[in-house]
PyMOL Python script that loads the backbone (N, CA, C, O; Angstrom):
from pymol import cmd

cmd.read_pdbstr("""\
ATOM      1  N   MET A   1      58.544 -24.318  37.333  1.00  0.00           N
ATOM      2  CA  MET A   1      58.215 -23.568  38.245  1.00  0.00           C
ATOM      3  C   MET A   1      56.692 -23.131  37.374  1.00  0.00           C
ATOM      4  O   MET A   1      56.404 -23.102  36.178  1.00  0.00           O
ATOM      5  N   ALA A   2      56.161 -22.918  38.248  1.00  0.00           N
ATOM      6  CA  ALA A   2      54.157 -22.635  37.937  1.00  0.00           C
ATOM      7  C   ALA A   2      53.592 -21.449  37.478  1.00  0.00           C
ATOM      8  O   ALA A   2      54.028 -20.688  38.342  1.00  0.00           O
ATOM      9  N   THR A   3      53.120 -20.950  36.947  1.00  0.00           N
ATOM     10  CA  THR A   3      52.282 -19.240  36.897  1.00  0.00           C
ATOM     11  C   THR A   3      51.461 -19.477  37.514  1.00  0.00           C
ATOM     12  O   THR A   3      50.955 -20.599  37.558  1.00  0.00           O
ATOM     13  N   ALA A   4      50.937 -18.115  38.427  1.00  0.00           N
ATOM     14  CA  ALA A   4      49.795 -18.058  38.827  1.00  0.00           C
ATOM     15  C   ALA A   4      48.919 -17.849  37.582  1.00  0.00           C
ATOM     16  O   ALA A   4      49.383 -17.408  36.531  1.00  0.00           O
ATOM     17  N   LEU A   5      47.646 -18.182  37.749  1.00  0.00           N
ATOM     18  CA  LEU A   5      46.284 -18.220  36.338  1.00  0.00           C
ATOM     19  C   LEU A   5      46.433 -16.556  37.161  1.00  0.00           C
ATOM     20  O   LEU A   5      47.067 -15.994  38.053  1.00  0.00           O
ATOM     21  N   PRO A   6      45.008 -16.217  35.797  1.00  0.00           N
ATOM     22  CA  PRO A   6      44.376 -14.616  36.104  1.00  0.00           C
ATOM     23  C   PRO A   6      43.153 -14.770  36.919  1.00  0.00           C
ATOM     24  O   PRO A   6      42.478 -15.758  36.633  1.00  0.00           O
ATOM     25  N   ARG A   7      42.848 -14.239  37.587  1.00  0.00           N
ATOM     26  CA  ARG A   7      41.569 -14.549  38.398  1.00  0.00           C
ATOM     27  C   ARG A   7      40.182 -14.324  37.304  1.00  0.00           C
ATOM     28  O   ARG A   7      39.651 -13.287  36.906  1.00  0.00           O
ATOM     29  N   PRO A   8      39.961 -15.367  37.105  1.00  0.00           N
ATOM     30  CA  PRO A   8      38.274 -14.454  35.640  1.00  0.00           C
ATOM     31  C   PRO A   8      37.113 -13.424  36.727  1.00  0.00           C
ATOM     32  O   PRO A   8      36.745 -13.211  37.882  1.00  0.00           O
ATOM     33  N   LYS A   9      36.916 -12.991  35.054  1.00  0.00           N
ATOM     34  CA  LYS A   9      36.335 -11.776  35.820  1.00  0.00           C
ATOM     35  C   LYS A   9      34.808 -11.891  36.198  1.00  0.00           C
ATOM     36  O   LYS A   9      34.161 -11.140  35.468  1.00  0.00           O
ATOM     37  N   MET A  10      34.168 -12.443  36.916  1.00  0.00           N
ATOM     38  CA  MET A  10      32.806 -12.317  37.834  1.00  0.00           C
ATOM     39  C   MET A  10      32.642 -10.615  38.265  1.00  0.00           C
ATOM     40  O   MET A  10      32.440 -10.719  39.475  1.00  0.00           O
ATOM     41  N   ARG A  11      32.634 -10.162  38.172  1.00  0.00           N
ATOM     42  CA  ARG A  11      31.571  -8.753  38.584  1.00  0.00           C
ATOM     43  C   ARG A  11      31.159  -8.758  37.007  1.00  0.00           C
ATOM     44  O   ARG A  11      31.783  -9.106  36.005  1.00  0.00           O
ATOM     45  N   GLY A  12      29.463  -8.072  37.258  1.00  0.00           N
ATOM     46  CA  GLY A  12      29.407  -8.045  35.921  1.00  0.00           C
ATOM     47  C   GLY A  12      29.020  -8.780  34.818  1.00  0.00           C
ATOM     48  O   GLY A  12      28.304  -8.481  33.862  1.00  0.00           O
ATOM     49  N   LEU A  13      29.725  -9.986  35.164  1.00  0.00           N
ATOM     50  CA  LEU A  13      29.629 -10.808  33.667  1.00  0.00           C
ATOM     51  C   LEU A  13      28.159 -10.711  33.065  1.00  0.00           C
ATOM     52  O   LEU A  13      27.678 -10.244  32.033  1.00  0.00           O
ATOM     53  N   LEU A  14      27.694 -11.337  34.132  1.00  0.00           N
ATOM     54  CA  LEU A  14      26.170 -11.932  33.042  1.00  0.00           C
ATOM     55  C   LEU A  14      25.248 -10.339  32.444  1.00  0.00           C
ATOM     56  O   LEU A  14      24.471 -10.162  31.505  1.00  0.00           O
ATOM     57  N   GLN A  15      25.678  -9.613  33.273  1.00  0.00           N
ATOM     58  CA  GLN A  15      25.392  -7.775  32.358  1.00  0.00           C
ATOM     59  C   GLN A  15      26.187  -7.695  30.933  1.00  0.00           C
ATOM     60  O   GLN A  15      25.433  -7.287  30.050  1.00  0.00           O
ATOM     61  N   THR A  16      27.432  -7.959  30.500  1.00  0.00           N
ATOM     62  CA  THR A  16      28.099  -7.960  29.607  1.00  0.00           C
ATOM     63  C   THR A  16      28.058  -8.868  28.849  1.00  0.00           C
ATOM     64  O   THR A  16      28.598  -8.445  27.826  1.00  0.00           O
ATOM     65  N   HIS A  17      27.685 -10.098  28.663  1.00  0.00           N
ATOM     66  CA  HIS A  17      26.516 -10.743  28.075  1.00  0.00           C
ATOM     67  C   HIS A  17      25.650 -10.596  27.474  1.00  0.00           C
ATOM     68  O   HIS A  17      25.425 -10.681  26.267  1.00  0.00           O
ATOM     69  N   LEU A  18      24.940 -10.294  28.541  1.00  0.00           N
ATOM     70  CA  LEU A  18      23.468 -10.032  28.152  1.00  0.00           C
ATOM     71  C   LEU A  18      23.754  -9.198  27.160  1.00  0.00           C
ATOM     72  O   LEU A  18      23.842  -9.709  26.043  1.00  0.00           O
ATOM     73  N   LYS A  19      23.994  -7.581  27.301  1.00  0.00           N
ATOM     74  CA  LYS A  19      24.418  -6.490  26.520  1.00  0.00           C
ATOM     75  C   LYS A  19      24.355  -7.112  25.202  1.00  0.00           C
ATOM     76  O   LYS A  19      23.368  -7.215  24.473  1.00  0.00           O
ATOM     77  N   LYS A  20      26.274  -7.757  24.875  1.00  0.00           N
ATOM     78  CA  LYS A  20      26.755  -8.288  23.830  1.00  0.00           C
ATOM     79  C   LYS A  20      25.797  -9.275  22.777  1.00  0.00           C
ATOM     80  O   LYS A  20      25.717  -9.145  21.556  1.00  0.00           O
ATOM     81  N   HIS A  21      25.204 -10.144  23.503  1.00  0.00           N
ATOM     82  CA  HIS A  21      23.762 -11.321  23.148  1.00  0.00           C
ATOM     83  C   HIS A  21      22.323 -10.646  22.374  1.00  0.00           C
ATOM     84  O   HIS A  21      21.744 -10.981  21.340  1.00  0.00           O
ATOM     85  N   PHE A  22      21.964  -9.220  23.679  1.00  0.00           N
ATOM     86  CA  PHE A  22      20.752  -8.798  23.117  1.00  0.00           C
ATOM     87  C   PHE A  22      21.695  -8.145  21.868  1.00  0.00           C
ATOM     88  O   PHE A  22      21.936  -9.043  21.062  1.00  0.00           O
ATOM     89  N   MET A  23      22.341  -6.772  21.436  1.00  0.00           N
ATOM     90  CA  MET A  23      23.461  -6.285  20.528  1.00  0.00           C
ATOM     91  C   MET A  23      22.920  -7.550  19.119  1.00  0.00           C
ATOM     92  O   MET A  23      21.814  -7.720  18.606  1.00  0.00           O
ATOM     93  N   ILE A  24      23.914  -8.060  18.932  1.00  0.00           N
ATOM     94  CA  ILE A  24      23.558  -9.940  18.245  1.00  0.00           C
ATOM     95  C   ILE A  24      21.837  -9.909  18.375  1.00  0.00           C
ATOM     96  O   ILE A  24      21.147  -9.378  17.505  1.00  0.00           O
ATOM     97  N   GLY A  25      21.497 -10.295  19.098  1.00  0.00           N
ATOM     98  CA  GLY A  25      20.114 -10.747  18.813  1.00  0.00           C
ATOM     99  C   GLY A  25      18.387  -9.768  17.989  1.00  0.00           C
ATOM    100  O   GLY A  25      17.361 -10.159  17.432  1.00  0.00           O
ATOM    101  N   ALA A  26      19.082  -8.152  18.459  1.00  0.00           N
ATOM    102  CA  ALA A  26      17.990  -6.635  17.289  1.00  0.00           C
ATOM    103  C   ALA A  26      18.896  -7.067  16.413  1.00  0.00           C
ATOM    104  O   ALA A  26      18.345  -8.114  16.075  1.00  0.00           O
ATOM    105  N   VAL A  27      20.115  -7.014  15.657  1.00  0.00           N
ATOM    106  CA  VAL A  27      20.764  -7.238  14.368  1.00  0.00           C
ATOM    107  C   VAL A  27      20.071  -7.954  13.809  1.00  0.00           C
ATOM    108  O   VAL A  27      19.560  -7.550  12.765  1.00  0.00           O
ATOM    109  N   ILE A  28      19.714  -9.637  14.410  1.00  0.00           N
ATOM    110  CA  ILE A  28      19.920 -10.538  13.642  1.00  0.00           C
ATOM    111  C   ILE A  28      18.616 -10.663  12.782  1.00  0.00           C
ATOM    112  O   ILE A  28      18.363 -10.996  11.624  1.00  0.00           O
ATOM    113  N   SER A  29      17.501 -10.004  14.496  1.00  0.00           N
ATOM    114  CA  SER A  29      16.102 -10.138  13.883  1.00  0.00           C
ATOM    115  C   SER A  29      15.905  -8.510  12.846  1.00  0.00           C
ATOM    116  O   SER A  29      15.183  -8.874  11.918  1.00  0.00           O
ATOM    117  N   VAL A  30      16.141  -7.381  12.692  1.00  0.00           N
ATOM    118  CA  VAL A  30      15.714  -6.642  12.062  1.00  0.00           C
ATOM    119  C   VAL A  30      16.972  -7.000  10.612  1.00  0.00           C
ATOM    120  O   VAL A  30      17.262  -6.125   9.796  1.00  0.00           O
ATOM    121  N   ILE A  31      17.428  -8.104  10.576  1.00  0.00           N
ATOM    122  CA  ILE A  31      18.234  -8.829   8.882  1.00  0.00           C
ATOM    123  C   ILE A  31      17.065  -9.421   8.749  1.00  0.00           C
ATOM    124  O   ILE A  31      16.273  -9.006   7.903  1.00  0.00           O
ATOM    125  N   GLY A  32      16.862 -10.131   9.290  1.00  0.00           N
ATOM    126  CA  GLY A  32      15.164 -11.490   9.011  1.00  0.00           C
ATOM    127  C   GLY A  32      13.860 -10.813   9.016  1.00  0.00           C
ATOM    128  O   GLY A  32      12.818 -11.336   8.620  1.00  0.00           O
ATOM    129  N   ALA A  33      13.975  -9.575   9.504  1.00  0.00           N
ATOM    130  CA  ALA A  33      12.613  -9.401   9.388  1.00  0.00           C
ATOM    131  C   ALA A  33      13.238  -8.384   7.738  1.00  0.00           C
ATOM    132  O   ALA A  33      12.637  -8.832   6.762  1.00  0.00           O
ATOM    133  N   ALA A  34      13.761  -7.775   7.529  1.00  0.00           N
ATOM    134  CA  ALA A  34      13.803  -7.259   6.479  1.00  0.00           C
ATOM    135  C   ALA A  34      14.443  -8.024   5.005  1.00  0.00           C
ATOM    136  O   ALA A  34      14.592  -7.626   3.850  1.00  0.00           O
ATOM    137  N   ALA A  35      14.621  -8.847   5.460  1.00  0.00           N
ATOM    138  CA  ALA A  35      14.378 -10.395   3.772  1.00  0.00           C
ATOM    139  C   ALA A  35      13.808 -11.236   3.888  1.00  0.00           C
ATOM    140  O   ALA A  35      14.132 -12.354   3.486  1.00  0.00           O
ATOM    141  N   VAL A  36      11.923 -10.711   4.972  1.00  0.00           N
ATOM    142  CA  VAL A  36      11.417 -11.000   4.891  1.00  0.00           C
ATOM    143  C   VAL A  36      10.493 -10.390   4.095  1.00  0.00           C
ATOM    144  O   VAL A  36       9.610 -10.832   3.360  1.00  0.00           O
ATOM    145  N   LYS A  37      11.091  -8.591   4.559  1.00  0.00           N
ATOM    146  CA  LYS A  37       9.979  -7.740   3.478  1.00  0.00           C
ATOM    147  C   LYS A  37      10.556  -7.662   1.910  1.00  0.00           C
ATOM    148  O   LYS A  37       9.969  -7.211   0.926  1.00  0.00           O
ATOM    149  N   PHE A  38      11.539  -8.089   1.970  1.00  0.00           N
ATOM    150  CA  PHE A  38      11.639  -7.420   0.186  1.00  0.00           C
ATOM    151  C   PHE A  38      11.698  -9.053  -0.263  1.00  0.00           C
ATOM    152  O   PHE A  38      10.992  -9.246  -1.253  1.00  0.00           O
ATOM    153  N   PHE A  39      12.218  -9.989   0.116  1.00  0.00           N
ATOM    154  CA  PHE A  39      11.896 -11.738  -0.827  1.00  0.00           C
ATOM    155  C   PHE A  39      10.542 -11.737  -0.793  1.00  0.00           C
ATOM    156  O   PHE A  39       9.893 -11.689  -1.838  1.00  0.00           O
ATOM    157  N   LEU A  40      10.060 -11.782   0.220  1.00  0.00           N
ATOM    158  CA  LEU A  40       8.745 -12.850   0.222  1.00  0.00           C
ATOM    159  C   LEU A  40       7.439 -12.175   0.142  1.00  0.00           C
ATOM    160  O   LEU A  40       6.461 -12.683  -0.406  1.00  0.00           O
ATOM    161  N   LEU A  41       7.452 -10.463   0.971  1.00  0.00           N
ATOM    162  CA  LEU A  41       5.843  -9.392   0.407  1.00  0.00           C
ATOM    163  C   LEU A  41       5.998  -9.192  -0.384  1.00  0.00           C
ATOM    164  O   LEU A  41       5.367  -9.957  -1.114  1.00  0.00           O
ATOM    165  N   ASP A  42       6.777  -8.230  -1.132  1.00  0.00           N
ATOM    166  CA  ASP A  42       7.312  -7.707  -1.608  1.00  0.00           C
ATOM    167  C   ASP A  42       6.696  -8.364  -2.903  1.00  0.00           C
ATOM    168  O   ASP A  42       5.828  -7.915  -3.652  1.00  0.00           O
ATOM    169  N   VAL A  43       7.510  -9.764  -2.964  1.00  0.00           N
ATOM    170  CA  VAL A  43       7.365 -10.741  -4.662  1.00  0.00           C
ATOM    171  C   VAL A  43       6.092 -11.043  -4.120  1.00  0.00           C
ATOM    172  O   VAL A  43       6.078 -11.903  -5.000  1.00  0.00           O
ATOM    173  N   ARG A  44       5.232 -11.152  -3.657  1.00  0.00           N
ATOM    174  CA  ARG A  44       3.569 -11.343  -3.688  1.00  0.00           C
ATOM    175  C   ARG A  44       2.922 -10.146  -3.697  1.00  0.00           C
ATOM    176  O   ARG A  44       1.772 -10.280  -4.115  1.00  0.00           O
ATOM    177  N   LYS A  45       3.186  -9.094  -3.420  1.00  0.00           N
ATOM    178  CA  LYS A  45       2.364  -8.161  -3.452  1.00  0.00           C
ATOM    179  C   LYS A  45       2.933  -7.674  -5.097  1.00  0.00           C
ATOM    180  O   LYS A  45       2.276  -6.720  -5.514  1.00  0.00           O
ATOM    181  N   GLN A  46       3.724  -8.028  -5.809  1.00  0.00           N
ATOM    182  CA  GLN A  46       3.465  -7.619  -7.299  1.00  0.00           C
ATOM    183  C   GLN A  46       2.985  -8.760  -8.284  1.00  0.00           C
ATOM    184  O   GLN A  46       2.798  -8.763  -9.501  1.00  0.00           O
ATOM    185  N   LYS A  47       2.861  -9.686  -7.346  1.00  0.00           N
ATOM    186  CA  LYS A  47       2.269 -11.033  -7.831  1.00  0.00           C
ATOM    187  C   LYS A  47       1.260 -10.719  -8.161  1.00  0.00           C
ATOM    188  O   LYS A  47       0.797 -10.981  -9.271  1.00  0.00           O
ATOM    189  N   TYR A  48       0.332  -9.700  -6.737  1.00  0.00           N
ATOM    190  CA  TYR A  48      -0.627  -9.583  -7.169  1.00  0.00           C
ATOM    191  C   TYR A  48      -1.606  -8.272  -8.070  1.00  0.00           C
ATOM    192  O   TYR A  48      -2.778  -8.022  -8.350  1.00  0.00           O
ATOM    193  N   VAL A  49      -0.074  -7.637  -8.287  1.00  0.00           N
ATOM    194  CA  VAL A  49      -0.649  -6.659  -9.025  1.00  0.00           C
ATOM    195  C   VAL A  49      -0.953  -6.981 -10.835  1.00  0.00           C
ATOM    196  O   VAL A  49      -1.755  -6.518 -11.645  1.00  0.00           O
ATOM    197  N   ASP A  50      -0.018  -7.854 -10.897  1.00  0.00           N
ATOM    198  CA  ASP A  50       0.387  -7.905 -12.288  1.00  0.00           C
ATOM    199  C   ASP A  50      -1.196  -8.713 -12.812  1.00  0.00           C
ATOM    200  O   ASP A  50      -1.920  -8.520 -13.788  1.00  0.00           O
ATOM    201  N   PHE A  51      -1.304  -9.958 -11.294  1.00  0.00           N
ATOM    202  CA  PHE A  51      -2.627 -10.894 -11.643  1.00  0.00           C
ATOM    203  C   PHE A  51      -4.018  -9.930 -11.447  1.00  0.00           C
ATOM    204  O   PHE A  51      -5.162 -10.369 -11.557  1.00  0.00           O
ATOM    205  N   TYR A  52      -3.743  -8.832 -11.201  1.00  0.00           N
ATOM    206  CA  TYR A  52      -5.409  -7.705 -11.364  1.00  0.00           C
ATOM    207  C   TYR A  52      -5.521  -6.465 -12.550  1.00  0.00           C
ATOM    208  O   TYR A  52      -6.371  -5.648 -12.904  1.00  0.00           O
ATOM    209  N   LYS A  53      -3.690  -6.962 -13.057  1.00  0.00           N
ATOM    210  CA  LYS A  53      -3.741  -6.014 -14.202  1.00  0.00           C
ATOM    211  C   LYS A  53      -4.544  -6.249 -15.422  1.00  0.00           C
ATOM    212  O   LYS A  53      -4.947  -5.488 -16.301  1.00  0.00           O
ATOM    213  N   SER A  54      -4.684  -7.781 -15.182  1.00  0.00           N
ATOM    214  CA  SER A  54      -5.587  -8.163 -16.441  1.00  0.00           C
ATOM    215  C   SER A  54      -6.705  -8.899 -15.996  1.00  0.00           C
ATOM    216  O   SER A  54      -7.486  -9.408 -16.801  1.00  0.00           O
ATOM    217  N   TYR A  55      -6.888  -9.027 -14.355  1.00  0.00           N
ATOM    218  CA  TYR A  55      -8.452  -9.704 -14.641  1.00  0.00           C
ATOM    219  C   TYR A  55      -9.723  -8.847 -14.179  1.00  0.00           C
ATOM    220  O   TYR A  55      -9.848  -7.950 -13.345  1.00  0.00           O
ATOM    221  N   ASP A  56     -10.636  -9.495 -15.072  1.00  0.00           N
ATOM    222  CA  ASP A  56     -11.584  -9.233 -15.431  1.00  0.00           C
ATOM    223  C   ASP A  56     -12.660  -9.697 -14.328  1.00  0.00           C
ATOM    224  O   ASP A  56     -12.288 -10.818 -13.981  1.00  0.00           O
ATOM    225  N   ALA A  57     -13.504  -9.444 -13.814  1.00  0.00           N
ATOM    226  CA  ALA A  57     -14.086 -10.118 -12.610  1.00  0.00           C
ATOM    227  C   ALA A  57     -15.614 -10.140 -13.326  1.00  0.00           C
ATOM    228  O   ALA A  57     -16.458 -10.556 -12.533  1.00  0.00           O
ATOM    229  N   GLN A  58     -16.197  -9.755 -14.756  1.00  0.00           N
ATOM    230  CA  GLN A  58     -17.048  -9.683 -14.785  1.00  0.00           C
ATOM    231  C   GLN A  58     -17.434 -11.521 -15.706  1.00  0.00           C
ATOM    232  O   GLN A  58     -18.208 -12.472 -15.602  1.00  0.00           O
ATOM    233  N   LYS A  59     -15.750 -10.842 -16.922  1.00  0.00           N
ATOM    234  CA  LYS A  59     -15.656 -12.379 -17.532  1.00  0.00           C
ATOM    235  C   LYS A  59     -15.592 -13.816 -16.651  1.00  0.00           C
ATOM    236  O   LYS A  59     -15.694 -14.980 -17.038  1.00  0.00           O
ATOM    237  N   ASP A  60     -15.393 -13.285 -15.381  1.00  0.00           N
ATOM    238  CA  ASP A  60     -14.988 -14.767 -14.572  1.00  0.00           C
ATOM    239  C   ASP A  60     -16.085 -14.979 -14.156  1.00  0.00           C
ATOM    240  O   ASP A  60     -16.227 -16.117 -13.710  1.00  0.00           O
ATOM    241  N   PHE A  61     -17.275 -14.091 -14.099  1.00  0.00           N
ATOM    242  CA  PHE A  61     -18.207 -14.606 -12.945  1.00  0.00           C
ATOM    243  C   PHE A  61     -19.412 -15.451 -14.524  1.00  0.00           C
ATOM    244  O   PHE A  61     -20.349 -16.241 -14.413  1.00  0.00           O
ATOM    245  N   GLU A  62     -18.869 -14.887 -15.662  1.00  0.00           N
ATOM    246  CA  GLU A  62     -19.671 -15.431 -16.593  1.00  0.00           C
ATOM    247  C   GLU A  62     -19.144 -16.605 -16.566  1.00  0.00           C
ATOM    248  O   GLU A  62     -20.049 -17.397 -16.305  1.00  0.00           O
ATOM    249  N   ARG A  63     -17.958 -17.253 -16.724  1.00  0.00           N
ATOM    250  CA  ARG A  63     -17.561 -18.289 -16.619  1.00  0.00           C
ATOM    251  C   ARG A  63     -17.917 -19.132 -15.501  1.00  0.00           C
ATOM    252  O   ARG A  63     -17.788 -20.301 -15.866  1.00  0.00           O
ATOM    253  N   MET A  64     -18.201 -19.081 -14.628  1.00  0.00           N
ATOM    254  CA  MET A  64     -18.749 -19.698 -13.358  1.00  0.00           C
ATOM    255  C   MET A  64     -20.718 -19.676 -12.814  1.00  0.00           C
ATOM    256  O   MET A  64     -21.440 -20.163 -11.944  1.00  0.00           O
ATOM    257  N   ARG A  65     -20.815 -18.762 -14.026  1.00  0.00           N
ATOM    258  CA  ARG A  65     -22.337 -18.925 -14.534  1.00  0.00           C
ATOM    259  C   ARG A  65     -22.688 -19.884 -15.212  1.00  0.00           C
ATOM    260  O   ARG A  65     -23.772 -20.466 -15.157  1.00  0.00           O
ATOM    261  N   GLU A  66     -21.938 -20.070 -15.782  1.00  0.00           N
ATOM    262  CA  GLU A  66     -22.265 -21.722 -17.392  1.00  0.00           C
ATOM    263  C   GLU A  66     -21.767 -22.658 -16.739  1.00  0.00           C
ATOM    264  O   GLU A  66     -22.190 -23.787 -16.985  1.00  0.00           O
ATOM    265  N   LEU A  67     -20.651 -22.475 -15.641  1.00  0.00           N
ATOM    266  CA  LEU A  67     -21.046 -23.553 -15.463  1.00  0.00           C
ATOM    267  C   LEU A  67     -21.580 -24.211 -14.283  1.00  0.00           C
ATOM    268  O   LEU A  67     -21.256 -25.251 -13.710  1.00  0.00           O
ATOM    269  N   GLY A  68     -22.305 -23.511 -14.107  1.00  0.00           N
ATOM    270  CA  GLY A  68     -23.364 -24.207 -12.750  1.00  0.00           C
ATOM    271  C   GLY A  68     -23.300 -23.781 -11.098  1.00  0.00           C
ATOM    272  O   GLY A  68     -24.090 -24.074 -10.201  1.00  0.00           O
ATOM    273  N   VAL A  69     -21.775 -22.799 -11.044  1.00  0.00           N
ATOM    274  CA  VAL A  69     -21.554 -23.135  -9.828  1.00  0.00           C
ATOM    275  C   VAL A  69     -22.366 -21.914  -8.861  1.00  0.00           C
ATOM    276  O   VAL A  69     -21.750 -22.054  -7.804  1.00  0.00           O
ATOM    277  N   PHE A  70     -23.133 -21.076  -8.669  1.00  0.00           N
ATOM    278  CA  PHE A  70     -23.770 -20.222  -8.476  1.00  0.00           C
ATOM    279  C   PHE A  70     -25.601 -21.126  -8.559  1.00  0.00           C
ATOM    280  O   PHE A  70     -26.219 -21.769  -9.407  1.00  0.00           O
ATOM    281  N   GLN A  71     -25.900 -20.557  -6.827  1.00  0.00           N
ATOM    282  CA  GLN A  71     -27.676 -20.951  -6.935  1.00  0.00           C
ATOM    283  C   GLN A  71     -28.145 -20.327  -7.189  1.00  0.00           C
ATOM    284  O   GLN A  71     -29.153 -20.924  -7.567  1.00  0.00           O
ATOM    285  N   SER A  72     -28.361 -19.029  -7.393  1.00  0.00           N
ATOM    286  CA  SER A  72     -28.847 -17.807  -7.166  1.00  0.00           C
ATOM    287  C   SER A  72     -29.073 -17.468  -9.067  1.00  0.00           C
ATOM    288  O   SER A  72     -30.005 -16.976  -9.704  1.00  0.00           O
ATOM    289  N   VAL A  73     -27.848 -17.965  -9.432  1.00  0.00           N
ATOM    290  CA  VAL A  73     -28.452 -17.359 -10.989  1.00  0.00           C
ATOM    291  C   VAL A  73     -27.979 -18.870 -11.614  1.00  0.00           C
ATOM    292  O   VAL A  73     -27.230 -19.749 -11.188  1.00  0.00           O
ATOM    293  N   ARG A  74     -28.907 -18.699 -12.997  1.00  0.00           N
ATOM    294  CA  ARG A  74     -28.916 -19.889 -13.564  1.00  0.00           C
ATOM    295  C   ARG A  74     -28.223 -19.446 -14.918  1.00  0.00           C
ATOM    296  O   ARG A  74     -28.307 -18.455 -15.644  1.00  0.00           O
ATOM    297  N   PRO A  75     -27.485 -20.653 -14.930  1.00  0.00           N
ATOM    298  CA  PRO A  75     -26.625 -19.875 -16.755  1.00  0.00           C
ATOM    299  C   PRO A  75     -27.151 -19.554 -17.535  1.00  0.00           C
ATOM    300  O   PRO A  75     -28.317 -19.931 -17.645  1.00  0.00           O
ATOM    301  N   LEU A  76     -26.655 -18.804 -18.363  1.00  0.00           N
ATOM    302  CA  LEU A  76     -27.499 -18.347 -19.478  1.00  0.00           C
ATOM    303  C   LEU A  76     -28.503 -19.267 -20.922  1.00  0.00           C
ATOM    304  O   LEU A  76     -29.325 -18.778 -21.698  1.00  0.00           O
ATOM    305  N   SER A  77     -28.026 -20.628 -20.824  1.00  0.00           N
ATOM    306  CA  SER A  77     -28.081 -21.186 -21.797  1.00  0.00           C
ATOM    307  C   SER A  77     -29.147 -21.743 -21.086  1.00  0.00           C
ATOM    308  O   SER A  77     -30.165 -21.462 -21.718  1.00  0.00           O
ATOM    309  N   GLU A  78     -29.484 -22.527 -19.880  1.00  0.00           N
ATOM    310  CA  GLU A  78     -30.699 -22.875 -19.534  1.00  0.00           C
ATOM    311  C   GLU A  78     -32.220 -21.380 -19.608  1.00  0.00           C
ATOM    312  O   GLU A  78     -33.418 -21.537 -19.847  1.00  0.00           O
ATOM    313  N   ALA A  79     -31.743 -20.579 -19.411  1.00  0.00           N
ATOM    314  CA  ALA A  79     -32.734 -19.453 -19.181  1.00  0.00           C
ATOM    315  C   ALA A  79     -32.756 -19.738 -21.061  1.00  0.00           C
ATOM    316  O   ALA A  79     -33.390 -20.742 -21.386  1.00  0.00           O
ATOM    317  N   ALA A  80     -32.496 -19.408 -21.534  1.00  0.00           N
ATOM    318  CA  ALA A  80     -32.705 -18.800 -23.307  1.00  0.00           C
ATOM    319  C   ALA A  80     -33.786 -20.955 -23.766  1.00  0.00           C
ATOM    320  O   ALA A  80     -34.483 -21.162 -24.759  1.00  0.00           O
ATOM    321  N   GLU A  81     -33.513 -21.870 -22.786  1.00  0.00           N
ATOM    322  CA  GLU A  81     -33.899 -23.319 -23.335  1.00  0.00           C
ATOM    323  C   GLU A  81     -35.485 -22.742 -22.990  1.00  0.00           C
ATOM    324  O   GLU A  81     -36.501 -22.726 -23.687  1.00  0.00           O
ATOM    325  N   GLU A  82     -35.207 -22.263 -21.543  1.00  0.00           N
ATOM    326  CA  GLU A  82     -37.140 -22.620 -21.044  1.00  0.00           C
ATOM    327  C   GLU A  82     -37.815 -21.240 -21.646  1.00  0.00           C
ATOM    328  O   GLU A  82     -39.045 -21.271 -21.600  1.00  0.00           O
ATOM    329  N   GLU A  83     -37.213 -19.955 -22.237  1.00  0.00           N
ATOM    330  CA  GLU A  83     -37.909 -18.974 -23.351  1.00  0.00           C
ATOM    331  C   GLU A  83     -38.707 -19.251 -24.250  1.00  0.00           C
ATOM    332  O   GLU A  83     -39.125 -18.368 -24.999  1.00  0.00           O
TER     333      GLU A  83
END
""", "prot")
cmd.dss("prot")
cmd.show_as("cartoon", "prot")
cmd.util.cbc("prot")
cmd.orient("prot")
């Protein structure tokens, strides 16, 4: 003897699926954004802070000046030779 299958619920099916999947997508995107912030951006910011704690711009300028990087500023060794 065959039993009758229950009729599928068709009314409002799209709406219920959209609600469910929208909530899942929203939760996953918030988790992803938080993960990027804490694991990438905060680490990068801390690396910048650590770099600039010991960075001396004047020392770096003098090093580049002696290498001849700048066209408008002569290295000190050339300026001393001409005097």
